[in-house]
N, C-alpha and C positions, 0 to 999 in steps of 0.2 A: 504493500500500500504506500509506503514511503517513497519507493522508486517511482511508482505511477504518478503520485502527486507532484513529484519534482520534474515530470516530463519525460520519464523513461518507461513508456508503456510496453505491454507485451502480453504473452499468453502463458499461463501456468496450467499444466495438465495434471490432474490428480487421479491416480489409478489405484485399483485394489479390488479384492473380491467383493461380491454383492454383500451389503450389510456391514462392511468394515468401518463405516463412519464417514464416507466421502461427503454425503449430503449434510450430515451434522456439522462437519468442519466448515464447508463453504457457507452454510447458513450463519455460522458464528461470524465469519469474515464479512458477509453481506450485512449483518446486523451492525457490526462495528462501522462499516463504511457508511451506512445510513445515518448513524449517530454523528458521524463526522461530516455530514451534509454532502455526501457524494450522491450522484445519480446511480441508482441500483436497479437492475432488471434481471430477471431469471427466465430461462426457457428450458423446457424439459422434453425429452422424447419418451414415449411409452411403447412398450413392446408390441401390443396388438395394433398399434398405429404406425408401425415401421414402414417407411417407403414413401410417405407423403412429402413431396418436394419442399425443401426449406422449412420444414415443420418447426425445428428447434429455434430457428431465427424468427419465424413468424410469431412464435410464442413470446420470445424475448422482446422483439420490437413492439408488439402489441402492449406489453407491460410498460415499456419505456415511453411510448408516445401517446398512449390513449388519454392521459390526463391533460394533454396540451390542446389548446383550441386550434381550429383549422388554420388560422393565420400563422400561428407559431410553427405548426407542422409544415406549412407551405414554405416558410423561410428556411427551416432546417433541411428540407428535402429539395430545396431550390425549385419547388413547384413541379417537380417531375412526377410522372405517373408510374415511374419504375417501382415505387414502393409497393404498389398493389401486386406486382409480380411475385415478390417475396412474401408479403403479408396481405392476403386477400381481403382482410377486414378493412384495409384502407384503399381498396380499389375504387376508382372513380369512373365516370362515364367517358373520360378522355381516353383516347386510344393509346394503348401501350406502344412504345417505340417499336418500329417495324422489326420483328424478330429475325428478318432475313438479312439485315445489314451485318456486314462482317464483324463489326465491333459491338454488336448488341449485347452480347454476354459480358464483354470486358467493361462496357459502360455500367451494366448492372452491378458488377462486383465493385467497381470503383466508386459508384454513387453510394453504396452501402458503407464502404470504408470511410468515405468523406462525411457521411451523416454522423457516424459515431464520433469522429474527431470534432465535428462542429458542436455536438452535444457536450463534449468534454471541455470546450473553451470556457464555459461559465463555471463548471465545477467538475472534478474528476468523475469518471464513469467506470463503474464495475458491472461487467456483463458475465452472468453465470450461465453456462450451457451444460445441462446435466444429461447423463446417459448417452454419451456420444457413440457408444458401441452399437446403439440402435438407430443412429442417424442415417439419413439418406445421403447418397453421393453428392447431391447438389449442396447440401448443408456443409459437408466436409470440405468441398472445394471452396466455398465462400469463406469458411474459417481460415483455410490456408492462405487465401489471398489477403484477407483483412489482417492476419497476423504479421504479414511482411510489411505492412504500412504503419505499424504502431510505434516504431522505435522512438520517435520524438513527440509522442502524444501523451495525453493524460487518460488513456484508455487502458484498463486492465481487463483481461478476459480469463476466467477460470473455467476450464472444461473438465468434466469427470467421465470416467468410463469404467466398466467392470472388466477386469483383466481376463476373466474366464471366457468372455464373449468376444474379445477383440479380434480373434482370428476369423470370426464370421463376417467381419467388416474389413476387407483388405484395404479399402480406401482410407479408413481411419489409421491403420498401421502405416500406410505409405505417407499420409500427411504428418503423422507424429515424427517419423524418421526424418522427413524432409525439414520440418521446422526445427528439430533438435540440431540437425547438421548445419542449418543456417544461423543458429543462435537466436532464433525468433521465439523460442519456447523453452520452458523448463518443465521437467517431469518430476513429480513427487509420488512415490509409491507408499501407500498406507499399509502397515502391517497389523497383525492381531495384537491385542493388549497382553502385557505380561501379567503374571499372577499379582504382582504388587500393584499394578494399575487397576486390575479388577477389584482388589481390596479397597483401593482409594475410591473407585467409582461407587461401590456399595456404601462406603463410609460417608461420602459427600451427599449422595442422593437421599439417604435415609437419616442423615445427621446422627450417626451412631458410631461408637468406637468402643467395642469390647470383644473379648476373645471369641464368643459364639458367632458374632457377625463375621469376623475374619475367617473362622473355620468354614462358614457357609460360602464365603467368597472363594475360598480355596477349592471347595467342591465344585462351585460354578466354573472355575477356571479349568478344572480337570475334565469336566463334561464338554465344555464349549471350546477349549483350547484358546480362549481369549477372544473369540469372535464377538464383537460388540453387539450385533443384532441378536445373536443367540442369547447372550447374557441378559440383555434388556428384556427380551421376550420371556425368558425363564422367570425373571423377577416379577414381571407383570402377571404371569400365570400363578405364582405363589400368592400375590396380593388378591387376585380375582377369586382364587379358591378359598381365601381366608386363612391360609396357613401363616402368612405374614399379615399382621393386623396392627392398627394404630389404636392406642389407648392412652388417654391423658397426655397427648402430644409426644408419645414415645412409641416406636415401632417394636413389636414383640413377635415371638415365634421363630427366632433364629436357630432354635435347636432342631429344626427340620433335618431329618436324617436322609430321607430319600427325595430326590429331585425328579419330578415328572418332566424331564427336559425333552423338548422335541428333537428329533433326529435331523430335521431339515427345516428350512424357513417355511415351507408350505405347511407342514404339520403344526408348526408354532402358530402361524397366523390362523390356520383353520380352527384351532382350539379357541382363540379369541372370538372368532366369528360364531362359534357354536353357542355362545352365551346370548346371542341376539334372539329377539322374538321371531316367530315364523314369518310374519309379514315383513319384518325388517330384513330378514335374510333374502326373501324374494325380491324386495326392492334393490338390495345390494347386488344381487345377481344381474338384474336388468341394467343397473348402472354400470356394471363391469362390461356388459355387452355394448352399451352406448359408447363408452370410451372414457378417457381421462377427465374430460369436462362434461358435466351433466346438467341439462336444463330440466327444470321441474316439469314443464309441459310435455316434453318428450317422454320423460319417465312415467308420468301419469297416463298418457295416451297408450303407452306400450304395455302397461300393467292392467290387471283386472281389478284393481283396488280403487276405492273412492279417493277423492282428493284429500280428505282429512286423514285417511289411513296412510297415504303416501307421505304427507307432511309429518305425521307422527313417526313414521319409520325413518325419515330423514333426520329428525331431531335426535333419535337414538344413535344413528350412524355418526352424527357429528359429536355427540356426547362421548361415544366410545373411541373417537379418534380415527375412525375409518374414512370418513369424509370430512372435508373442511369447506366452510362457506367461502366462495370466491369474492374477493374484493372488487373484481371487475366483472360486472354482470353481462358485459358484451361478450365475454369469453364463455361464461356458463355460470349457473347458480351455485354449483358444487363441483369439487374435484377430489380425487382420491389423495389421501395424505401421503401415500407411498405406492409406487407402481407395483410392488410385490403383492400388496393386498388385492389390487385389481386382478393380477394374474391368478392368484390363488382362488378367488371367487369365480373367475372365468373357467378354470379347469374343473372346479367342483360341480359346475353345471352339467357336465357330460356333453357328448357330441350332439345327441338328438335334441336336447333342450336348448343348447346353444344355437342350433340351426333355426329352431322355432322362434327364439327370441330375436335373432338377427332378421328374420322375415318380418316380424312385427315392427321392429325399430326401423328397418328400411322403408316400410310402407308409411310409417308416421313421418319420417324425415322427408320422404319424397313429397308427401302431401303438404307439408308445412314449410318447405324450402323457400326462403325469401329470395327474390331475384330470379326464380326459376330453378328447377332441379339441375339443369346443366351447370349452373354456377357452383354446385356442390358435388360435382361428379366424383371426386376422389373419395369423399366420405360415403356416398351412396354405393360406389363400386366396392368399397370395403365391406359393407353390410350385405349387399346383394350377392357378392361372391361367396359369402358364408351362409346364405339363407337356404331354405328348402328348395331344391331344384324344381319340383313340380309346381310350386306356388309362384314362381317368378318369371318363368319363360325365358326370354332372351334379355331381360333387364340387366343382369350381371354383365353380360358382354357389352351391352349398350353403354353402360356407365364406365366400364373399364376402358373402352375405346375412347370415350370422351376425356377421361382422366389422363390416358396416355397421350392424346393429342395436346392437351393442355400442358402436360409436362414437357413435351417436345418443343412447344412454343416458348416455354420458359427456360429452355436449355438444361432441364433436369433429365439428361439423356438416359442415365441408368434406370431411373424411375419409369421413363417412357418405355424402355424395353420390357420391364416387368409388367406394366399395365397392358401394353399392346400384345405381348405374348399370351397373357391370360385371356384377353379379349378374343384373340384369334382362335384359341382352343374352344371357346364357347360359341363362336359365330362361324364355325367351320363350313356351314352350309348356307351362310347368308350371302346375299348379293354384295355385301360390304367387304367380303373377304379380300378382294384385290386391293382396295384402298388401304385396308389394314396392313397388308403385306408391304405395300409401298412405304407407309409410315414407319413400320417396324424396321424395314431395311434402312431407311434414312437414319433412324436412331442408332442402329448397329454401326453404320458407316461413321457417324460422328464419334463413336467410341473406338474407332480404328479397326472394327471387325469387318473388313472389306469382303472376306470370303463368305461370312454369314450373310452380309447384305446382298452379295451377288446371287447366292442361292435363293434368297427370298424374291429378288427381282425376276429371276428366271421363272419362279412359280407364278408371280404376278403377271408376267408376260403371257405365259401359257393360259392362265385363267382369263385374261383379257381377250386373247385370240379365240378361245372357246366361246366366250360370250359375245364376240363380235364387237367389242369395245375398242375401236381403232385409236381413239383419242388417248385412252390410257396406255395402250400398247406402244404408241409413239413416245409418250412421256417416259415410260419405263425403259425403252431402248436408250433414250437420251441419258437417263440416270446411270444406266449400266456403262455408257460411254464415258461419263464423267468419272465413275469409280475406277475404270480401267486407266484413264489418264492419270489420276492421282497416284496410282500404284506403278506408273511407268510403262504400262502395256499399251503403247501408242497405236500400234496397228489394230489391236482389238477395239480401242476407243474409236478410231475412224470407222471401223466396220459397224459398230453400234450407231454412230451418228448417221451414217449413210442409211442404215435400216430405219432409223427414226424418221428421216426425211421421206423415204419411200412410203412408209405407213401413213405419215401425216398427209402426203399428197393423195393417197387413196381416200383418206377421210375428208379431203378438201378442207384441211385445217391449215392455216398459215401460222407456223411457229414464229416467235419473235426473232428478229434478225440476229440477236445475240445468242441464239440457242446453242450454237456450236462454239461460242467463245468460252475460253477456260479462264477461271479465276485462280491466280496463284495463291490466294488465301486459303484454299482447301475446302473440304466438305462442309465445315461448319457454316460457311457463308452461302451454301447452295441449297435453297429450299424454295420451290415454286408453289 
């Protein structure tokens, strides 16, 4: 914090096992920064929402900018509509800058970095980005770019990830290694607590210091090996069961000989959830399906309970620390206090019930989507893709395709590949197959997978020929020619361009005069 305040900004990466205390530590840092009048914003990634482009940045920027009036926001963002590309909550009717321009993505990254530095001119800025092991590729790329710009700013970024999951996100590992090599980031690995630290934790939390408490702390350490989340959950279970109890401002019951300690985080959280009323557990399960941010209206419409019963259940969930009320009602009315709790609830539903609830939630969200369902394609795709197949028809494919094309327009190419691949599987017999293959091929080409792109274009060309769609066939031939050019296969490129012109002539379509021109900027600039 001292370095950032003096104009030496940068990124600190905090890594460790799940439950090791990463969130607790960065919360303490954020609280201290807020007390010292810093601007502080936090963004989180949740496991069942993995893949939504720029999700963690959208979360953080929404927290950072929502309190500002429109004029202040316009000044900070220089009036650009680019902010809506990262954070849809701030999207305007103004057209986003043409995504086809060769520097469209570079401008997006640069504008975001400049926004953070402008915010920090008045007071230092701390940005916390949690659970990066679940972040999408576009978010990781944006973090890498921003980190390289912070050297002489008053912007500090803390990113956290669970080490056990980092290998599932190669982009995160690559980003970390690159930033460490450049000196643009520092890495801190959190380790388990020692026995002495567990004893200190018990002593300070319960304001107790006698041999029996230290002995219990020693047993806790033996069972948990110092894992903070396990230690905390074990102590909560002892209090909930009444074996540890408070009388006359003193905690008693330290002579407990046997610890009913959970063997995993899931079993520990499940025991806490088991104390809830039946209606409360039902509401919690629906909330877990909805996602990290829960609106009361969606929860009520997706459940079979009355409005009063839902509100009573929410009160209990807040009281027991499972949900917290959101300070920002534009994000949602409630959110899970910890993503692990949401995951445990979701798994406990079972596959069949989860599909049924996704079907209900998808229908509710589709009917209530403000600005039209298409503007919420990624969320609807998430739910419809997990809903009961017989109840949704081709809706999953429809919204997956829309989400994929939106990701492609926003340069979130890895997310585009995931969405469009899933859409293609579900719409394999649709008339839209050729267009989907074209878009997926373009996304793969942007990621450097020319071989995969060519295979898709060949399928798209065959499909277009079979359907007699000469316009698409000519366009696909041209795409194939460009891909061959960028990989140095010039004779093949000319062959495809010639074929494109022949097919276009057959279709009596006049291609633009620049159709055969090649841009040295590469595939990222080519999208018609």
